[in-house]
N, C-alpha and C positions, 0 to 999 in steps of 0.2 A: 553401562548404567550403574549409577551409584547404589550402594546398599540401602535397602529400605529402612527408614528410621521414623520415629514419631515426630521429630523436628521437621522433616521434609513433608510429612503428611499434614502437619499443622500449618506450615507455610503455604502449601498448596491449597488447603481449605480456605485460608484467609484471602489468598489471591482470588479464588473462585467467588467468595462472598463479595469482595470489592468489585470484581468484574460484573456480577449480577446487579449490584446497586447502580453501577454506571450505565448498564444497558437499560435498566428501569428509568433512570434519569433521561436517557435518550428518547424513550418512548413517551415520556410525560412532558417533555420540552421540545416541541417540533422544531423551533427555531435553532435549537442547539443539538439537533439529532446527530449531525455529522461529527461535531466536536466530542460529545459524550460517547458516541459509537466508537470513535478512534481511541479515546481514552480508556475504554473498556479493554482494549488490546494490551495496554501498558502493563497491568499486573500479571497477565498471562505471559507476556514476553519476559518480564523480570524473573518470574519463578522458573520459566523454562530455560533461559540463558544462564541463570545462576545456580539452579538446583537439579536440572535435568528432566528426563522424560517422566519419571514417576511422579514428581511434584506437579508437573504441568498437566498430566492426565487427571490427577486428583482435582486440580483447579477447574478444569473443563467440566468434569462430572459434577462437582459441587455447584458450579455456576448454573448449569442446566437444571439440576434437581431443585435448587432454590427457586429458580424461575418458574418451574412447573408447579411446585407446591404453593409458592407465594402468590402467583398470578394465575397462570393457566398452562395447559399442555402446549398450546401454540406459542406462548411466551418462552417456555422452556426450550422448545425446538429453535426458536429465533435466537435465543441466547447461545445455544449450542453452535449454531452456524457462525455467529459472530466471533466466538472464542476459538473455533477450530483453526481459522486461518493463522492467527498469531502462534497458536500451539504448534502447528506444522512448521512455521517459519523458524521457531526456536529449535525444533527437532533437527531441521536441516542445518542450521547454524552450528550445532554441536557435533555434526558428523565429521569424522576425521579418519584417515588411514595412513599407513606408512608411505612416505614419499617415494620409496623404492618401487612401489607398484606403478608409479607414473614416470619412472626413469630418473628419480632424484636420489639424493644421498640416503643411506640406510638409517642414519641416526635422527632424521627429521620426520615430522608428521605433517601431512597435507590436509588442510581444512576445506570444507565444501565451499566452492567459489561464490562470491556475492552475486556474480552475474547470473548464476543458476538460481540463486535464491530470488533474485529479481524476476526471473522468468516464472517461477512458481507464484510469486506475489501477484504479478499482473494477471496470470491465468486464473487464479483462484478468485481474485477480485472481480474479474469479468463474469465468472460463473455466478458469484454471489449477486451481482447486480441483475443478471438475467433471471435468476430464481426469484429475487425480490420483486422484480417487475411482473413476473408471471403470477405471483401470489396476490399482488395488489391489483391485478387486472389492468396493467398499463397498456393503453392503446390510444388511437387517435381521438376517440370520443372523450376519454378522460382528460387528455391535454386540451381538447376543444372546450370543455367545461371550465377548465382553469383559465384559459385565455379569455373566454366570454365573461367570466367573473371579473377579471382584471379590466377589460374594456368597459364593463358596466360601471365599475368603481371610478374609472377615469371620466366617463360621461357624466356621472353624478357630481363630481367635483368641478368639472369644466364643461358645462352644457354646450358652449359654443364650439368646443373642439369635437368634431365628428370624424372618427377614423374611417378610412376607406375600406369597404368590405373586401376588396381584393388584397389590400395590405394585411388585413386581419387573417385572411385565408393563408397567405404566405407565412405569416407569423406562426400560425398553428402548425404548418408543415415543417418549418424550421425548428420549432420547439420540440416537436415529436422526436426528432433525432438528436437534438442537442442535449436534452436532459440526460439520456443514458451516457452520452459522451462525458458530460460534466460530472455525473455521479462516479463513473469509472476513474476519472482523473483525480477527483478529490479523495476518494477512498484510498487509492494507491499512495498518494502523497502523504495523507494523514497516517496510514499504517507504516510507511517508511520512516516518517518522523518519529512515531512511537518506537520503532525498532532502534533508531539511532539513539534516542534518549535512554532506552533500556540498556543498550550495550555500554553507554557511558556510565550509567549508574552502577551496573554490576562490576564494571572494570574498576571504578573508584572504590567499591566496597571489597574488591579482591575476591569476589565470588564467581568471576567469569570462568566458564569452561572453555570458551573460545578466546583466543588472543585478540586484543583490540587492534583493528587494522586502520590503515590510513585511507579514509573514505574517498578523498579526491582521486587517489591513484587506483583504487580497487573497485569503486562503484561504476560498473559498466553493464550494458545489457548483453545478453547472450546473442550470438550471431543469428541463431535460429529464430529469434523474436522478430527479425526484419521481415521474414516471409509471412508470419502471422499478421503483422501490421499491414503489409501490402494487400494481403487477401481480404482483410477487414475493410480497407478503403474501397476495393472493387465491389465487395459484397453489399456495401451501403447503397450503391446505385441500383441494386435489385429491388429495394423497397420492401414493404410488408414486414412480416415477422423476421425474415432473414436480415433485412436492413437494420431492424432494431437490435438484433443480436450482434450484428457487426458493429453497430455504434457503441455498444458496451465494451466490446473487445478493443475497438479503436481508442476509446477514451482511456482504458486501463493501460494498454501498451504504449500509447502516446505519452502518458504521464511517466512511464518508465524511461522512455527515451529522453524526455525533457529533463528529468532529474539526472540522468546519465550525462546529458549535455552540460548541465550546470557543474557537475562534478569534474568533468573534463576541463571546463573553463577555469575552475579553481586550480586544477593541477597545472594547466598550461601557463597561468599567470603567476605561479608561485615564485617568490624571490624577486619579482619586478617592483620597481618603485611606484609605478602607477597602478598597482594591483587593486587597492581598496576603492579608489574612485571609479575604476572601470567596472568592478563587480557591482558596486552600488548602482551605477548607471544602467547596467544590464538587467538587474533585478527590477528596478523601477520601470524601465522601458518594456520589459516582458509582461509586467502586470497591467500596464496601461495600453499597450499596442500589440497588434497581432503579429506583425512582421518580425520583430525581435524574438518573439517566442518561437516562430517558425525556424529562425536561424539556429536557436538553441536546440530545437528538435532535430534539425539536419546534422548538427554537430554530434548529437547523441547517436544518430543513425550511422554517422561516419566512423566514430570511435567505438567500435564494438570489439570486445576482447574478453579474455578470461584470466583474471589474476588470482593465483592460488597462494594463500598464506602458508608459509613453512615455518614451523617452530620445533625446537628440540623436544619439548614435552609441555604439558599444560601447566607445569609449575615453574617454567622458565620465565625470564623477563619478557613480557609481551608488549612492551611499550613500542618496540621497533621490530615488527615482524618482517620477514623477507617475502616479497611478492615476486612471483615469476609469471611472465606472460606466456600464454599458450595460444 
């Protein structure tokens, strides 16, 4: 941990203020809730990856205190929950130990693997979605009210179009479990995007504590995540509260495997002349169709490994870190 200084305290406080304002923007703009919520993680990640644990703790405390004083105690707790995940991710990213402890050379340092960071990210996101759903009272009745309001709006605009009651009931049942899945997927992808942007910024400013890694070769899911993913699929068929919890877990870990699959695709096509058109086609097809997305998911499930970045020290040239597969 770096020595405590007024500069770090000031940077942490500024990051906390920025995060609190972004969280407030997320609550006042429902249509942009996910975007502003993910952006609130960016200042926390920046200060954590660039200035260490002291600065990030200051940022989290300042953000939650400002939220509690400015709005309410509930808003302060909500801000605390949103900022704790990026703070924890930055802490994990800065962890390192001598490579000799893992059987490597004595003069190198081994950094916490991205695969394990992804495991924490997916797990914490799933827990956050579950807690948020419990607080807001998410259940079949709430989803039914939303679907009924949508059907009513459709009937007012097109009176001749009458939806089948059986189809409406099926829509309610599908939406009940799809919403937690989508929430989990979006939050994981947005937080991962914020993490990627943060490491690029701190690396460009030369404040990075962790060496910049080659994401296509190192971003994979932990092998243990496969068991969590499979258990979530089985648990969804149980229905009820267990099914809803499993849906949040399935969405979060599914997003992790999808991003891992895309990273593996980038790595496997590197150096190929047809790389760009194939990647563009895969991205477009995955956004428009379900089958290509499932193929990417399977690729992420297949290519699970742990790549550990090894560097001489934090002041060494980090543009080309050495990755070892375990």
